[in-house]
VEXDREN-2710 file (C-alpha; in Angstrom, 1 decimal):
% VEXDREN-2710
k/r/px/py/pz
1/MET/-20.5/-32.1/11.5
2/GLU/-20.9/-28.5/12.6
3/LYS/-20.7/-26.5/9.4
4/ARG/-18.2/-23.6/9.1
5/PHE/-20.5/-21.7/6.7
6/SER/-24.3/-21.6/6.6
7/ASN/-26.1/-21.2/3.3
8/ARG/-26.9/-17.6/4.3
9/GLN/-23.2/-16.9/4.9
10/LEU/-22.3/-18.4/1.5
11/LEU/-24.9/-16.3/-0.3
12/ARG/-23.7/-13.2/1.5
13/LEU/-20.2/-14.0/0.1
14/ILE/-21.3/-15.0/-3.4
15/LEU/-24.0/-12.6/-4.5
16/PRO/-21.9/-9.4/-4.1
17/LEU/-19.2/-11.1/-6.1
18/VAL/-21.7/-11.8/-8.9
19/VAL/-22.7/-8.1/-8.9
20/GLU/-19.1/-7.0/-8.9
21/GLN/-18.2/-9.3/-11.8
22/GLY/-21.3/-8.2/-13.7
23/LEU/-20.5/-4.6/-13.2
24/ALA/-17.1/-5.0/-14.8
25/ILE/-18.7/-6.6/-17.9
26/LEU/-21.4/-4.0/-18.3
27/VAL/-19.0/-1.1/-17.9
28/GLY/-16.7/-2.7/-20.5
29/MET/-19.6/-2.8/-22.9
30/CYS/-20.4/0.9/-22.1
31/ASP/-16.8/1.9/-22.7
32/GLY/-16.9/0.2/-26.2
33/VAL/-20.1/2.1/-27.2
34/MET/-18.7/5.5/-26.0
35/VAL/-15.3/5.2/-27.6
36/SER/-16.9/4.2/-30.9
37/SER/-18.0/7.8/-31.3
38/VAL/-14.4/8.9/-31.6
39/GLY/-13.7/6.8/-34.7
40/GLU/-12.4/3.5/-36.0
41/ALA/-8.8/4.2/-35.2
42/ALA/-9.7/4.9/-31.6
43/ILE/-11.8/1.7/-31.3
44/SER/-9.0/-0.4/-32.7
45/GLY/-6.3/1.3/-30.6
46/VAL/-8.2/1.0/-27.4
47/SER/-9.2/-2.6/-28.0
48/LEU/-5.7/-3.7/-28.8
49/VAL/-4.2/-2.0/-25.7
50/ASP/-6.9/-3.5/-23.5
51/MET/-5.6/-6.9/-24.5
52/ILE/-2.1/-6.0/-23.2
53/ASN/-3.7/-4.4/-20.1
54/ALA/-5.6/-7.7/-19.5
55/VAL/-2.2/-9.5/-19.1
56/MET/-1.1/-6.9/-16.5
57/LEU/-4.4/-7.0/-14.6
58/THR/-4.1/-10.8/-14.6
59/LEU/-0.8/-10.5/-12.7
60/PHE/-2.5/-8.3/-10.1
61/ALA/-5.4/-10.7/-9.7
62/ALA/-3.0/-13.7/-9.3
63/LEU/-1.1/-11.9/-6.6
64/ALA/-4.3/-11.0/-4.8
65/THR/-5.4/-14.7/-5.1
66/GLY/-2.1/-15.7/-3.4
67/GLY/-2.8/-13.2/-0.6
68/ALA/-6.4/-14.3/-0.2
69/VAL/-5.4/-18.0/0.0
70/VAL/-2.8/-17.3/2.7
71/THR/-5.0/-15.0/4.7
72/SER/-8.0/-17.4/4.5
73/GLN/-5.9/-20.2/5.7
74/LEU/-4.6/-18.2/8.7
75/LEU/-8.1/-17.1/9.6
76/GLY/-9.2/-20.7/9.5
77/ALA/-6.3/-21.6/11.8
78/ARG/-7.3/-18.7/14.1
79/GLN/-3.9/-17.0/13.8
80/MET/-5.2/-13.5/13.7
81/GLU/-1.8/-11.7/14.2
82/LYS/-0.3/-13.6/11.3
83/ALA/-3.3/-12.8/9.2
84/ARG/-2.7/-9.1/9.8
85/GLN/0.9/-9.5/8.8
86/SER/-0.2/-11.3/5.6
87/ILE/-2.5/-8.6/4.4
88/GLY/0.2/-6.0/5.0
89/GLN/2.7/-8.0/3.0
90/LEU/0.1/-8.4/0.2
91/VAL/-0.4/-4.6/0.0
92/LEU/3.3/-4.0/0.0
93/LEU/3.9/-6.6/-2.8
94/SER/1.0/-5.2/-4.8
95/ALA/2.4/-1.6/-4.6
96/LEU/5.8/-2.8/-5.8
97/MET/4.5/-4.9/-8.6
98/GLY/2.1/-2.2/-9.8
99/THR/4.8/0.4/-9.8
100/ALA/7.3/-1.9/-11.7
101/LEU/4.8/-2.7/-14.4
102/MET/3.8/0.9/-14.8
103/ALA/7.4/1.9/-15.4
104/LEU/7.9/-0.9/-17.8
105/CYS/4.9/0.0/-19.9
106/LEU/5.6/3.7/-19.9
107/VAL/9.2/3.2/-21.1
108/PHE/8.5/0.4/-23.7
109/ALA/4.9/1.3/-24.8
110/ARG/5.6/1.6/-28.5
111/GLY/7.8/-1.5/-28.5
112/LEU/5.2/-3.6/-26.7
113/MET/2.6/-2.5/-29.3
114/ARG/4.9/-3.5/-32.1
115/LEU/5.8/-6.8/-30.4
116/PHE/2.2/-7.9/-30.0
117/PHE/0.5/-6.4/-33.0
118/GLY/3.2/-5.9/-35.6
119/SER/3.0/-3.1/-38.1
120/ILE/-0.4/-1.5/-37.4
121/ALA/-1.7/1.7/-39.1
122/ALA/-0.1/5.0/-37.8
123/ASP/-3.4/6.4/-36.5
124/VAL/-4.2/3.2/-34.7
125/MET/-0.7/3.2/-33.1
126/GLU/-1.0/6.8/-32.0
127/ALA/-4.5/6.3/-30.5
128/GLY/-3.3/3.2/-28.8
129/LEU/-0.2/4.9/-27.3
130/ILE/-2.2/7.7/-25.8
131/TYR/-4.6/5.2/-24.2
132/PHE/-1.7/2.8/-23.1
133/ARG/0.4/5.5/-21.4
134/ILE/-2.5/7.0/-19.5
135/THR/-3.9/3.7/-18.3
136/ALA/-0.4/2.4/-17.4
137/LEU/-0.4/5.1/-14.7
138/SER/-3.3/3.4/-13.1
139/PHE/-1.5/0.0/-12.6
140/PRO/-0.3/0.7/-9.0
141/PHE/-3.9/1.7/-8.1
142/MET/-5.4/-1.3/-9.7
143/ALA/-2.9/-3.6/-7.9
144/LEU/-3.8/-2.0/-4.6
145/TYR/-7.5/-2.2/-5.3
146/ASN/-7.2/-5.9/-6.0
147/ALA/-5.2/-6.4/-2.8
148/GLY/-7.9/-4.6/-0.8
149/ALA/-10.7/-6.6/-2.4
150/ALA/-8.8/-9.9/-1.6
151/ILE/-8.5/-8.8/2.1
152/PHE/-12.3/-8.3/2.5
153/ARG/-13.1/-11.5/0.5
154/SER/-10.9/-13.5/2.9
155/VAL/-13.1/-12.6/5.8
156/GLY/-16.3/-13.2/3.8
157/ASN/-17.1/-9.4/3.4
158/SER/-17.5/-9.3/-0.4
159/LYS/-20.3/-6.7/0.0
160/LEU/-17.8/-4.0/0.8
161/SER/-15.6/-4.6/-2.3
162/MET/-18.8/-4.7/-4.4
163/LYS/-19.7/-1.2/-3.1
164/VAL/-16.2/0.2/-3.9
165/SER/-16.4/-1.5/-7.3
166/LEU/-19.7/0.2/-8.0
167/LEU/-18.2/3.6/-7.0
168/MET/-15.2/3.0/-9.3
169/ASN/-17.4/2.0/-12.3
170/VAL/-19.8/4.9/-11.8
171/ILE/-16.9/7.4/-11.8
172/ASN/-15.5/5.6/-14.9
173/VAL/-18.8/5.8/-16.9
174/ALA/-19.7/9.3/-15.9
175/GLY/-16.1/10.4/-16.6
176/ASN/-16.2/8.9/-20.1
177/ALA/-19.4/10.7/-20.9
178/LEU/-18.0/14.0/-19.7
179/CYS/-14.6/13.7/-21.3
180/ILE/-15.8/12.2/-24.7
181/PHE/-19.1/14.0/-25.3
182/VAL/-18.6/17.3/-23.5
183/LEU/-14.8/18.0/-23.4
184/LYS/-14.1/16.2/-26.7
185/MET/-10.9/14.7/-25.4
186/GLY/-10.8/11.8/-27.9
187/VAL/-9.0/8.7/-26.8
188/ALA/-7.7/10.4/-23.7
189/GLY/-11.4/10.9/-22.7
190/VAL/-11.6/7.1/-22.2
191/ALA/-8.3/6.7/-20.5
192/VAL/-8.3/9.6/-17.9
193/PRO/-11.6/8.4/-16.2
194/THR/-10.1/4.9/-16.0
195/LEU/-7.1/6.4/-14.1
196/VAL/-9.1/8.6/-11.8
197/SER/-11.7/5.9/-11.0
198/ARG/-9.0/3.3/-10.1
199/ALA/-7.1/5.8/-8.0
200/VAL/-10.2/6.7/-6.0
201/ALA/-11.1/3.0/-5.6
202/ALA/-7.6/2.1/-4.3
203/VAL/-7.6/5.0/-1.8
204/VAL/-11.1/4.1/-0.5
205/MET/-10.3/0.4/-0.3
206/LEU/-7.0/0.9/1.6
207/ALA/-8.7/3.4/4.0
208/LEU/-11.3/0.9/4.8
209/ALA/-8.8/-1.9/5.3
210/ALA/-6.8/0.2/7.7
211/ASP/-9.9/0.8/10.0
212/LYS/-8.8/-0.4/13.4
213/ARG/-12.4/-1.2/14.4
214/GLN/-12.1/-4.4/12.3
215/SER/-10.4/-7.4/13.7
216/LEU/-8.5/-7.9/10.5
217/HIS/-6.9/-4.5/9.6
218/LEU/-3.7/-3.2/8.0
219/GLN/-0.9/-2.4/10.4
220/ARG/2.1/-0.1/9.8
221/ASP/4.6/-2.9/10.6
222/GLY/3.2/-5.2/7.9
223/LEU/3.3/-2.4/5.3
224/CYS/6.8/-1.0/5.9
225/ARG/8.9/-4.0/6.6
226/ILE/9.5/-7.0/4.3
227/GLN/8.8/-10.3/6.1
228/GLY/10.5/-12.9/4.1
229/ARG/8.6/-16.0/5.2
230/MET/5.2/-14.4/4.9
231/MET/6.0/-12.8/1.5
232/GLY/7.3/-16.2/0.4
233/SER/4.0/-17.9/1.3
234/ILE/2.0/-15.4/-0.8
235/LEU/4.4/-15.7/-3.7
236/ARG/4.3/-19.5/-3.6
237/ILE/0.6/-19.2/-4.5
238/GLY/0.8/-16.0/-6.5
239/ILE/3.6/-16.8/-8.9
240/PRO/2.3/-20.1/-10.3
241/SER/-1.2/-18.5/-10.7
242/ALA/0.4/-15.5/-12.4
243/CYS/2.4/-17.7/-14.8
244/GLU/-0.7/-19.7/-15.6
245/ASN/-3.0/-16.7/-16.1
246/SER/-0.4/-14.7/-18.1
247/VAL/0.1/-17.6/-20.5
248/PHE/-3.7/-17.8/-20.8
249/GLN/-4.0/-14.1/-21.8
250/LEU/-1.0/-14.3/-24.1
251/GLY/-2.6/-17.3/-25.8
252/ARG/-5.7/-15.3/-26.3
253/LEU/-3.6/-12.6/-28.0
254/VAL/-2.2/-15.3/-30.4
255/VAL/-5.5/-16.8/-31.4
256/VAL/-7.1/-13.4/-32.0
257/SER/-4.2/-12.6/-34.4
258/MET/-5.1/-15.9/-36.2
259/ILE/-8.7/-14.9/-36.5
260/ALA/-7.7/-11.5/-37.8
261/LEU/-6.2/-13.2/-40.9
262/PHE/-9.7/-14.0/-42.1
263/GLY/-11.0/-10.4/-42.3
264/THR/-13.4/-8.1/-40.6
265/THR/-16.5/-10.4/-40.5
266/GLN/-14.6/-13.1/-38.5
267/THR/-12.9/-10.5/-36.2
268/SER/-16.2/-8.7/-35.5
269/ALA/-18.2/-11.9/-34.9
270/ASN/-15.5/-13.1/-32.5
271/ALA/-15.5/-9.8/-30.6
272/VAL/-19.3/-9.8/-30.2
273/ALA/-19.5/-13.4/-29.2
274/ASN/-16.7/-12.9/-26.6
275/THR/-18.6/-10.0/-25.1
276/LEU/-21.9/-12.0/-24.9
277/ASP/-20.4/-15.2/-23.6
278/THR/-19.0/-13.4/-20.6
279/LEU/-22.6/-13.0/-19.5
280/GLY/-22.9/-16.8/-19.3
281/ILE/-19.9/-17.3/-17.0
282/VAL/-20.1/-14.3/-14.7
283/MET/-21.7/-16.3/-12.0
284/GLY/-19.0/-19.0/-12.4
285/GLN/-16.3/-16.4/-12.0
286/ALA/-17.9/-15.2/-8.8
287/MET/-18.1/-18.8/-7.5
288/GLY/-14.4/-19.3/-8.3
289/LEU/-13.5/-16.3/-6.0
290/ALA/-15.8/-17.7/-3.3
291/MET/-14.2/-21.1/-3.5
292/VAL/-10.8/-19.6/-2.5
293/THR/-12.2/-18.1/0.7
294/VAL/-14.3/-21.0/1.8
295/ILE/-11.8/-23.8/1.0
296/GLY/-8.9/-21.7/2.2
297/GLN/-10.4/-21.4/5.7
298/CYS/-11.3/-25.1/5.9
299/VAL/-7.7/-26.1/4.9
300/GLY/-6.2/-23.5/7.3
301/ALA/-8.2/-25.1/10.1
302/GLN/-7.0/-28.5/8.8
303/ASP/-10.6/-29.6/8.6
304/LEU/-10.3/-31.6/5.3
305/ASP/-13.7/-33.3/5.7
306/GLN/-15.4/-29.9/5.5
307/ALA/-13.1/-28.9/2.6
308/ASP/-14.4/-31.9/0.7
309/TYR/-18.0/-31.1/1.7
310/TYR/-17.8/-27.4/0.5
311/ILE/-16.0/-28.3/-2.7
312/LYS/-18.9/-30.6/-3.7
313/LYS/-21.5/-28.1/-2.4
314/LEU/-20.0/-25.1/-4.3
315/MET/-19.5/-27.1/-7.4
316/ARG/-23.2/-28.0/-7.4
317/TRP/-24.1/-24.4/-7.0
318/SER/-21.7/-23.5/-9.8
319/TYR/-23.3/-25.9/-12.2
320/ALA/-26.7/-24.6/-11.3
321/MET/-25.8/-21.0/-11.8
322/VAL/-23.7/-21.4/-15.0
323/GLY/-26.3/-23.7/-16.4
324/ALA/-29.1/-21.2/-15.8
325/SER/-27.1/-18.3/-17.2
326/ASN/-26.2/-20.2/-20.4
327/ILE/-29.6/-21.6/-21.0
328/ALA/-30.9/-18.0/-20.8
329/LEU/-28.1/-16.9/-23.2
330/LEU/-29.1/-19.7/-25.7
331/MET/-32.7/-18.5/-25.6
332/PHE/-32.0/-14.8/-26.0
333/HIS/-28.7/-14.5/-27.8
334/ARG/-30.2/-13.5/-31.1
335/SER/-31.9/-10.5/-29.5
336/LEU/-28.6/-9.6/-27.8
337/ILE/-26.7/-9.8/-31.0
338/GLY/-29.4/-7.6/-32.6
339/LEU/-28.2/-4.7/-30.3
340/TYR/-25.2/-4.4/-32.5
341/SER/-27.1/-2.7/-35.3
342/SER/-24.2/-2.2/-37.8
343/LEU/-23.4/-5.9/-38.2
344/THR/-23.7/-7.6/-41.6
345/PRO/-25.9/-10.7/-41.9
346/GLU/-22.8/-12.9/-42.2
347/THR/-21.3/-11.5/-39.0
348/VAL/-24.6/-12.0/-37.2
349/ALA/-24.8/-15.6/-38.3
350/LEU/-21.2/-16.4/-37.3
351/ALA/-21.6/-14.7/-33.9
352/SER/-24.7/-16.7/-33.3
353/THR/-22.9/-19.9/-34.0
354/LEU/-20.0/-19.0/-31.7
355/VAL/-22.3/-18.1/-28.9
356/MET/-24.3/-21.3/-29.1
357/LEU/-21.0/-23.3/-29.2
358/HIS/-19.6/-21.6/-26.1
359/ALA/-22.9/-21.6/-24.1
360/GLY/-23.8/-25.2/-24.9
361/PHE/-20.5/-26.6/-23.8
362/ALA/-20.1/-24.2/-20.9
363/ILE/-23.1/-25.8/-19.2
364/LEU/-21.3/-29.1/-19.2
365/LEU/-17.6/-28.2/-18.7
366/TRP/-16.9/-24.6/-17.6
367/PRO/-17.3/-25.0/-13.8
368/ALA/-15.1/-28.1/-13.6
369/ALA/-12.5/-26.5/-15.9
370/PHE/-12.3/-23.1/-14.1
371/VAL/-14.1/-23.1/-10.7
372/LEU/-12.8/-26.4/-9.5
373/PRO/-9.1/-25.5/-9.8
374/ASN/-9.6/-22.7/-7.3
375/ALA/-10.3/-25.3/-4.7
376/LEU/-6.8/-26.8/-5.5
377/ARG/-5.2/-23.4/-5.3
378/ALA/-6.9/-22.8/-1.9
379/ALA/-5.2/-25.9/-0.7
380/ASN/-1.7/-24.8/-2.0
381/ASP/-1.8/-27.3/-4.9
382/VAL/-0.9/-24.5/-7.3
383/ARG/1.9/-26.1/-9.3
384/PHE/-0.4/-28.8/-10.5
385/THR/-3.0/-26.3/-11.7
386/MET/-0.2/-24.2/-13.3
387/TYR/1.2/-27.2/-15.3
388/VAL/-2.2/-28.3/-16.5
389/GLY/-3.3/-24.7/-17.3
390/ILE/-0.2/-23.8/-19.3
391/GLY/0.1/-27.2/-21.0
392/SER/-3.5/-27.3/-22.1
393/MET/-3.4/-23.7/-23.3
394/VAL/-0.3/-24.1/-25.4
395/VAL/-1.2/-27.6/-26.8
396/PHE/-4.9/-27.4/-27.3
397/ARG/-5.9/-23.7/-27.3
398/VAL/-2.9/-22.4/-29.4
399/ILE/-1.6/-25.3/-31.5
400/PHE/-5.0/-26.8/-32.2
401/SER/-6.3/-23.3/-33.1
402/TRP/-3.5/-22.9/-35.6
403/VAL/-4.4/-26.3/-37.1
404/LEU/-8.2/-25.8/-37.2
405/CYS/-8.3/-22.1/-37.9
406/VAL/-5.4/-21.5/-40.2
407/ARG/-4.4/-24.9/-41.8
408/LEU/-7.9/-26.2/-42.2
409/GLY/-9.4/-22.8/-42.9
410/TRP/-12.2/-23.0/-40.2
411/GLY/-11.5/-19.4/-39.1
412/ALA/-13.1/-18.3/-35.8
413/THR/-15.1/-21.6/-35.5
414/GLY/-11.8/-23.5/-35.5
415/VAL/-10.4/-21.4/-32.6
416/TRP/-13.6/-21.9/-30.6
417/THR/-13.6/-25.6/-31.2
418/ALA/-10.0/-25.7/-30.0
419/MET/-11.2/-23.8/-26.9
420/ILE/-13.7/-26.6/-26.1
421/ILE/-11.0/-29.2/-26.5
422/ASP/-8.9/-27.2/-24.0
423/TRP/-11.8/-27.3/-21.5
424/LEU/-12.1/-31.1/-21.9
425/CYS/-8.3/-31.4/-21.2
426/ARG/-8.6/-29.3/-18.0
427/VAL/-11.5/-31.3/-16.7
428/SER/-9.8/-34.6/-17.4
429/PHE/-7.0/-33.6/-15.1
430/PHE/-8.7/-31.5/-12.4
431/LEU/-11.5/-34.0/-11.5
432/PRO/-9.2/-37.0/-10.9
433/ARG/-6.9/-34.7/-8.9
434/ILE/-9.8/-33.8/-6.5
435/ARG/-10.9/-37.4/-6.3
436/SER/-7.4/-38.7/-5.6
437/GLY/-7.1/-36.5/-2.5
438/LYS/-3.4/-35.6/-3.3
439/TRP/-4.3/-31.9/-2.9
440/LYS/-4.8/-32.6/0.9
441/THR/-1.1/-33.1/1.4
442/LYS/0.0/-29.8/-0.1
443/TYR/-0.9/-27.4/2.7
444/VAL/2.1/-25.9/4.6
445/ALA/1.3/-23.4/7.4
446/ALA/2.6/-19.8/6.8
END
């Protein structure tokens, strides 16, 4: 069997994605350190708004996934003209969605804060509103950036989106330093650089995507005219993914509110552990993005034997990468927690327990729970992944968290135990689905 992707091609796709995902995590950590100099109200306001923003960004990422799947399939089928149409429709949809969500958040900012977080202190509310309204202006740009990144990932050129991501994050960090420490802009000093960096990244990404020297490039016709069938193909993938991922983020909001009932120690330990545990899965997240491109092209070419081959190959690589990352995290997590110098001994001990719980089980379960379903999405089997993802999140992550965390009084440990049960549930559905081959019947040409 002549392989569609050599190991060298796969690594060229995957390694820039790892760097791009890692940059996002490191910059998030830098933002937290910088805003801490403004005061506790600023830290609380920004962290709360970031949880709402995460829901919005999830929608953009889901739409981009839908576009990446459709475009990858068309490239695999060697339908280049339709592939050009698909990326134009993706950019148009992203612009419309980003603008709509921006308007929603600007009009209902205070109401959304009250809805998700109840009656918070006045200074936290005001800090949060400043940050929320400024970052909401960046939603159209972030949607367009995600669309551009999906276009280049579809053709296997993740190196370019990595470079644009690096530019965006450098502008963000440098802008934070200038606006917070020099211009003394307070919370706005964190928000304005976010807006500027995302705007620059979107403009650069779209300019590169419109370069006619590339075989796959944006065309005016695809951008200015709605093409119902092509837009429907993107939305058939994007909407179920958006529903699943939005419920996931909303579920996280709910369980964090449960942990908050147990005081500062539990909340702080949960926040630290969450930050460190992302280091253990960053390679897995990159593998999930690569899975969409590789399997999408195989399915589009209707070469299901190669799709099977690359699912197994990429899953082996995923387990190797996630395993190595989490073993390293288990070895050095105490030193990493030690970077947070203001933590009490009780917070350090709990954070250490949570990190070990997450890292230990991630080695066994995380790739099958979160990388494997991207293979199903790439084959248009999106409703199955949506039903499993939403059902498992509601039943195991939320309801079990309430039982273990609140009713039994386990606190954050109860929430993280429920998370592991959620992973087990996902694996118990996704593995049999792949083995059954039912996903092979879901592909419909755009």
